[in-house]
C-alpha positions, 0 to 999 in steps of 0.5 A, spaced: 487 574 184 488 568 189 493 565 185 497 571 183 498 573 191 500 565 192 505 566 187 508 572 189 508 569 196 512 563 194 517 568 190 518 572 196 520 566 200 525 564 195 529 570 195 536 568 195 539 571 201 546 568 200 546 572 194 543 578 197 548 578 203 554 577 199 552 583 194 550 588 200 557 586 203 561 588 197 556 594 196 558 596 203 565 596 202 565 600 196 561 605 199 566 605 205 572 605 200 569 611 196 568 615 202 576 615 203 577 616 196 573 622 196 578 625 200 583 625 195 578 627 189 577 635 191 572 634 196 567 630 191 562 626 195 563 620 191 560 615 196 554 619 196 552 619 189 554 611 189 549 610 194 544 613 190 546 608 184 546 603 189 539 604 191 537 605 183 540 598 182 536 595 188 530 598 184 533 595 177 533 588 181 526 588 184 523 590 177 527 584 173 525 579 178 517 581 177 518 578 170 520 570 169 527 570 166 524 566 160 521 573 158 528 575 156 529 569 152 524 571 148 526 578 147 534 576 147 535 578 140 531 584 139 534 587 146 541 585 143 539 589 136 537 595 141 544 595 144 547 595 137 543 601 135 546 605 141 553 603 140 552 606 133 549 612 136 555 613 140 559 613 134 555 618 131 553 623 136 557 620 142 560 624 148 568 624 148 572 624 154 579 623 155 580 621 148 575 616 147 568 617 145 564 611 149 558 615 152 551 618 150 549 624 153 542 623 156 542 630 160 542 627 167 546 621 165 552 619 161 550 612 159 555 607 156 552 602 152 558 598 151 557 596 158 550 593 156 553 589 151 556 585 156 549 583 158 546 582 151 552 577 150 550 573 156 543 573 153 544 572 146 549 566 148 544 563 153 538 564 148 542 560 142 545 554 146 538 553 149 535 553 142 540 548 139 541 543 145 545 538 143 550 532 146 556 533 141 561 538 142 560 544 137 564 546 131 565 553 129 561 552 123 555 551 128 557 558 131 557 562 126 551 566 128 553 568 135 560 569 133 557 574 128 553 577 133 558 578 138 563 580 133 559 586 130 558 588 137 566 588 139 567 591 132 563 597 134 566 598 141 573 597 138 571 603 134 570 608 140 576 605 142 575 601 148 580 595 147 579 592 154 571 592 154 572 589 147 576 583 150 572 582 156 566 581 152 569 576 147 572 572 153 565 572 157 562 569 150 568 564 150 566 562 157 559 560 155 562 557 149 567 553 153 561 551 158 557 548 152 563 544 149 567 545 143 570 540 138 577 539 139 579 541 132 575 548 133 579 549 139 585 548 135 583 553 130 581 558 135 588 557 138 591 558 131 587 564 130 589 567 136 596 567 135 595 570 128 591 575 131 596 578 136 601 580 131 596 583 126 592 587 132 599 589 135 601 592 128 594 595 125 589 594 131 592 598 136 593 605 138 599 608 140 597 609 147 595 602 147 601 599 145 605 604 150 601 601 156 603 594 153 610 596 153 610 599 160 607 593 163 613 589 160 618 594 163 615 598 169 622 602 169 622 604 162 618 610 163 617 611 170 614 618 170 610 617 164 606 610 162 609 606 168 607 612 173 600 609 175 601 602 175 608 603 179 604 608 184 599 603 185 604 597 186 607 602 192 600 603 195 599 595 195 606 594 198 605 600 203 599 597 206 602 591 209 598 586 213 593 590 216 593 597 212 594 604 214 587 605 216 581 608 213 583 615 210 590 614 211 593 612 205 599 616 203 599 614 196 592 615 194 590 621 199 596 625 196 594 624 189 600 619 186 595 614 183 590 617 178 583 614 177 583 611 184 576 612 184 575 608 178 579 603 175 584 603 180 579 603 186 583 597 189 589 600 190 585 605 195 582 599 199 589 595 199 593 601 202 588 602 207 586 595 209 592 591 207 593 584 205 587 582 210 583 587 207 584 584 200 583 577 202 576 579 205 575 582 198 577 577 194 573 572 198 567 575 197 568 576 190 569 568 190 563 567 194 559 571 189 562 567 183 561 561 187 554 563 188 552 564 181 555 557 179 551 554 184 545 558 181 547 555 174 547 548 176 540 548 180 537 552 174 531 549 171 533 550 164 539 551 159 537 558 158 537 559 166 544 555 166 547 559 161 545 566 165 548 563 171 555 561 167 555 568 164 554 572 170 559 568 173 564 569 167 562 577 168 564 578 175 570 573 174 574 576 168 572 583 171 576 582 178 581 578 175 583 583 169 582 589 174 586 586 180 592 584 175 592 591 172 592 595 178 598 590 181 602 590 175 600 583 172 597 585 166 597 591 162 592 597 163 586 596 159 581 601 163 576 596 166 572 597 173 572 593 179 564 590 180 561 594 185 567 598 188 569 602 182 565 609 181 560 610 176 553 609 174 553 605 167 558 600 170 554 599 177 547 599 173 550 593 169 552 589 174 545 590 178 542 588 171 546 582 171 545 580 178 537 581 177 538 576 172 541 571 177 536 572 182 531 571 177 534 564 175 535 562 182 527 564 185 524 560 179 529 554 179 523 550 181 515 551 178 511 556 182 506 551 185 
């Protein structure tokens, strides 16, 4: 009993406070931003609901830190298999919203299993590379198992359809592969495969509305009141914010309803209009600090599994932020991707907290408990 008490005291002293401060700051911005977005959402108190999700997320992080992260190493493949079953369930009995069948209706909550797949991919990649530590760069034939597992999950997500999430999951996995090291011939083969996949995917793998989004990205003036409307209004919102912004709740583009999905995928438009360039610098600085902290935790991890969790979480945050900000500023096509800790939604937020719980766990157990 005494040894267990001592162990918990050590763990409490090892709470990663820089990580906590960064996450709390981003959560505070998220709630503040949603309180403004709520005014343009028919009076729904989105920020209050999001606060509840934040509290639940804090509980998730706490529970995850109770167990040594190496428990997830032992169960990585089984957990991933469970997520694949959930994705199959979505295709069979899933709930359809806005033309996509991505959710499982649990009665009190619409769960989006494709979000959990991101965590599953991080764990599977970490487990695989931990089991097969080698000094030489990997060749493609040595990556058949993880590519097959990740490919199966991506295939199920594409069927929903959800191209944005599919691409991000693939990029998160490829980040872990690059971190571990790829042989030059394998890099060349993957590059060639990507070149072939672009025209094939455009012709047979994309729906009409997805092609329309790409066309709108290429030429924002072509369909000003159709496919290009959302991005054009978002860009106007950012520009109207100028240096210091219009002030909380004073953004005309958002408050007058010109930007659809302003509480979800386009939440950054609200922040940029109301807090300007300075506010965006603060926001991106916090995301940069979070990514940097994840990489620091990865570098200090006690084993390869922990190091890959750190890299995976850093990739998770980095690619979400890069694609989302690029999307709302017209730099990349609209793919429907949330901004971590800011966008409204329970599945996305809890997934982010699961990733942060893994990260905190690795940080707290970077050294043996003695």
